[in-house]
N, C-alpha and C positions, 0 to 999 in steps of 0.2 A: 504493500500500500504506500510505501514511502517514496517520494520523488525528490526529497531535499534533505540536506544534512547541515547541522550547525556545528562549526568547528570553533572551539575556544582556544585561546592562548593565555600564557601566564606572564612570563618575564617581559615579553614585548610591550605589555601594557604600561611599563614604567619607563619607557624610552623617551618620553617627552616629545620635543619637536621633531626628533628623528624617527618617531614610531612608524610613520608611513613608509619609510624605507624598509623596515623590517617586515611590515605587513605585505608590501609588494613582493619582497623576496619569498615570503611564506606562500603567497598565492602562486607564484611562479613554480615553486616546488610541488605544490598540490596539483597544479595542472600537469606537470611532468609525470607525476606518479599515476594520475588518472588516464593519461594517454596510453598506458601499458595495458589497460583492461578494456573489455568490450563495453561500448556505450558512449554517449555524447553528454558532456558535462559542462556547465558554466560555473565558474568560480567568481563569487561576488564579494567584494570587500565593503563592509559597513562599519560604523563606529563600534569598535571593541569586539567585533565579530567577523567571522568569515562564513559565508553560506555557499554551499555547493548544490546546484539544482541539476537534476538529471533530465535530459530531453529525450524521453522515450525509454525503451527497455534497457535494463542493465542487470548485472549480477550483484546483488546486495552484499554478499559475503566478501566478494573480491574488492568491492569499493571500500568497505570498512577496513579490510586488511591493508589495502594500499595507503589509505589516509592515516592509518595508525603508525605507519613507518616514516611519516614526515616530521622531521625535527622542527620544533616550534609549536606543534599542535599538542595541547594538553588533554583535550577530550573531543570525542565525536559523538553527536547525538542525532539519530534520525528524527526528523521533525515533520509534522503535518502543517502545511501552509493554509492560512485562513484569509482569503482575499477580502471578504467583508467583515471588518472588525467591529461593526456596530454591536453594542453590548449584548442584546438579545441573541444575535447570531453567534457571537463569540462564545457565550455560555453554552449554547446548544452544541456548537462544534466541539468544544472541550469535553462535554458530556458524551457526545458520540464517540470521541477518541477513547475515552475511558472504557466505554462499553465494548468497543472493538478489541481493545487491548486486554481487558481484564473482566469481561462480562461474566457474571455469576460468581466471581471470586470474592472472598471476604478478606479485607486487609485494612491496615491503618494507612493514612496518607497525610500529606501536607502539600499545600499549594505555595509555590514560590513564583514571584513575578518580577519582570523587568520592563519598565515602560520608557522607551526611548522617544516615543512620540509625545512630547510634552503638551500637545493640544488635546490629547485624549482625556475625556471627562473623568476618568478614574485614575487615582494615583496607584503606585505599585502596592502599598499596603491595602488599599481598598479593593484592588483586584483580588488579592489573596483572600481577604475576608469574604467578599461577596461570592467569589467563585467557589470557595470551600463550602459556603452555605448552600449554594445551588447543587453541588455534587452530593452533599449529605441528604438533601431533599429528594434528589433523583435516585440515589442509591442508598436506601436506608440500612443496608447491610454493612456499609462502610463506617469507619470512625476516624476521627482526627487525632493524630499524635504529633505535636509540633516539635518534640525533642528527638524521637527516634522512629520516624515513620518507615513503614515497609515499602511504600511507594512515594516518590517525590514527583509531583506533577508541576512542570515548568510552563509558564505562559509568558511569552515575550510579545510586546506590542511595539511594532516599528511601523514602517510604511505598510507592511502586512502584519498579521499576527501569526505566531508560531506556538505550537504546543508539542511537548515531548516529555518522556519519562525515562528513557533508557540512555545510559551514558557509557561509552566505550573509551578505555584508556588510550591516550595518545603517547607519542614518543617523548614529548616535552623537549627541553633544550631550546636552542636558537636555530633559526632557519639557515640552511646551507648557503654559503656565499656571503654571509654578513661578517665574517672574521678571517678572510684571506684563505691561504692554502698552505699545507705543510706536507712533508715527505715522511711516510711511514716505513720503517724498517720491518718488513713483513717476513716472518719465518713460517714454518709449518706447525708451530706450537700453539698452545692455548692462549698465551698472553697477548701477543702482538695484534691479532684481530680485534681483541677486546679494547686494546689501547686505541686503535684506529677508530673504532665505533665511538669511544668516549670523547675523543677530540672532535670528531665530526659532529657529535651531538651539541657542541658549543658553536656550531655555525661555520666550521672550517672544512673547506674542500680538501680532499686528500689524494695525493699520488702515492705510489708505493715502490719500494725497491726490494728485490729478492736476490740473495747471493747463492748462485748455483755452482756446484762443484762436481761435475761429471769427471770420471766415472764413479766417484765416491758417493755421489747422490744420483738417484735414478731419475728418469723422465717422469716416473710416477710421483716422485717427491715434488718435482716442479709442478705437475698437474694439480697436486694437492694444494699448493699455494695459490694457483689460479682459481681453484674451487673456493678457497677461503676468501679471496678477493671478491669473487662474485657474491658470496654471502654478505660480506661487509657492504658491498655496493647496493644491496637492497635498502640500506639506510643512508649510505654516504653518497649515493649517486655514482656517476661515471668515475672510474679510477684508471689511470695510466700506470700499468705495472712494468717496472724496469727490471729486466732479468740480467744480472751481471755474472759473467763467467769468472769465478773466483779461484779456480783450481790452481793455476800457476802461482798466484800470489800466496795461497795457503801453503803449497809445497815449498816455496822459497823460504817463507817464514819458518816452516817446520825444520828445514835443513840448516838455517843460519842462527836461529835464536834459541835460548834456553827453553826447554820444553815446559817448565812450570809457568813460563810467561806467554805461552802460545795463545791462550784464549784472549788475554788482554791485548796483545799486539795485533792479532787478527781483528779483534773488535775495533781497535783504533783505526785500522785501514778500511774497515767497512764504513765507519763513520766519516772518514775523509771522502770516500767515494760517494756515499749517500749525500753528503753536503754539497759536493760538486754538482750532482744531478739536481739537488734541490734548488741551487742557485740558477741553474740553466732553465729550470721550469717555474721560476718566480715563486718559489716556496719561501715562507717566512720562518721556518723552523723544521726540526726533525722530531719524529715521534717514535718512541720505543716502548716495549712492554715490560720494562724492568721494574722490579720490586725489591726494596732494600733487603739484602740478606738471603734472597731466595736461592741463589747459586753463587759460586766463587766470583764470577764476573759482575756480581751485583752488590758487593759490599760497598760501603761508603767510599773506601779507598779506591776500589776498582772503578766506581762510577766517576770519581774525580779524575782518574787516569784516562778514562774514555772522553770526558768533557774537555780534557786538555787539548785535543786536536780540533775542536769545533769552534767556529766563529758564530754560527747561528745558534739560537737557543734550542735546547733539547727538552721536549715535553714528555714527561713520564707520568701519565695519569694514574698508573697503578702503583705508584711508588710506596704507598702506605698500606696496600691491600695484602691480606693473606691469600693463600692459594685457593681456598674454598670460595672466598668472595669473588675471585676472578672466574672460577669455574661456574659459579651461579650466573654471572652475566653472560658467559659464553653459551650456556644452555638457553638462556633467555633469547639471545639473538640468533641462535641456530648454528653456531660455528663449532660447538664442542665435539660433536660426533666426527666431523671432518678432521679436527685438530688432533684427535687421538689415533688416527690411522697410523699404522706402524711403518712410516717412511721417514728415514733419517734426513736431517738437514745438514748443511755444511758445518755448522758449529759442533754438533754432537760427534761427528766423525773424528775430529782432531782434538778432542778434549784430553788434556794431560791427566795422568793418574793422580798427581798431587799438585793441582794448580795453585799458584800464589793467590792468597786471599787479601793480602794487604800490600799491594804493589807500591813501590816507591817510584814516583814519576821520573826522577832523575835516572834511576837504574833502567827503567823501561826505555827512556830516550837513548841511553848508551847502547842498549841491546839493538835498538832500531838502526844505529849507525852501521851495523853489520850488513844492512840491506841496501845501502846507498848505491852500490854498483848497478843494480838492476831494477830496484823497486819502482822508481818513477816511470820507467818505460813500461813496466808491467801494468801499473795503475792506468796509464794512458791507453794501453791496448785494451784493457778491460772496459774503459769508458767508450772507446771507439767501437767496440763490438756489442754494446748493450742492445738487447732485444726488447722492444716496447710492445706490450700487449694491451689493447684497449679493452677494458673490463666494464661490462654493464650487467645489471641483474638479468 
């Protein structure tokens, strides 16, 4: 029966004079998501609200699912539009809505109202009281509970009137494109896809870089990362995945440097390469899935050694999370089952038996001096042979 949806937002409402920019970005993302499903939709921006009207037949579940993945949307409610908002017609229309939705059921309810049309003869509190009285008279089996109602009936009076009672959770956050772009270091693990999702949730477009090490990592490991990028793109939009062949660099580091320092030095060169790609693609920072103390390369000292080679800021949204918290988010966004597939990435192949956990940056720099003969040429070759894969959901 529904042909329209009311989409609410939260943080955008406090943006003051710039709010319209955020609202426009949000509408653009809603249109982009709805283009992917069957049906014709019109996205309408009104004061404090976004309305989506369907022009003809469409799949209700697909529409709800698509809109629920738009960052910036806090909730989605299917609404019935009431063209004639004259009081007698409005009360009858709301009563008919309740009868269609809940006919014969016994429950407690509360009416909430928002009146944006200030010329309407009833104020918002008056609408609540009078509409509640009308519903009690029409449906004697119902009762009012203003503190903990089983059903909340919303009535909004604008140019048209709208009534709704169901609310679907949105993705919240900020609309994509309102906070620039960043480069995600994407591995095949649990953490990095979650990190990308969380930064995208703050309105940041993301590109990604994956370090591939054939023959030590298989094509299936690479495909796993592509699959993860597709899952993240369901929320983050289009992603350009940069696949870097890292084998020669890893082997050279393995041959020249102390083995307990391998992980840190390899990580430093990954960050150097990722930063170069980030700058070439107008990214304003790097994103990693690191969490303090989770592994040897993520101690405070190790993170400081990694940061040492970066000019761009490094965003680590999971820095204070424990593993179960990260797993919970990965399950929520649908990346967990792919992340746990048993395909090794290039980091796990070359892990030392006893990696240093408190690296001294001066010592690491001295170890890297052993690489000066070939490393710059290898890094440039890796950059020159990057494979770029366009990822979309």
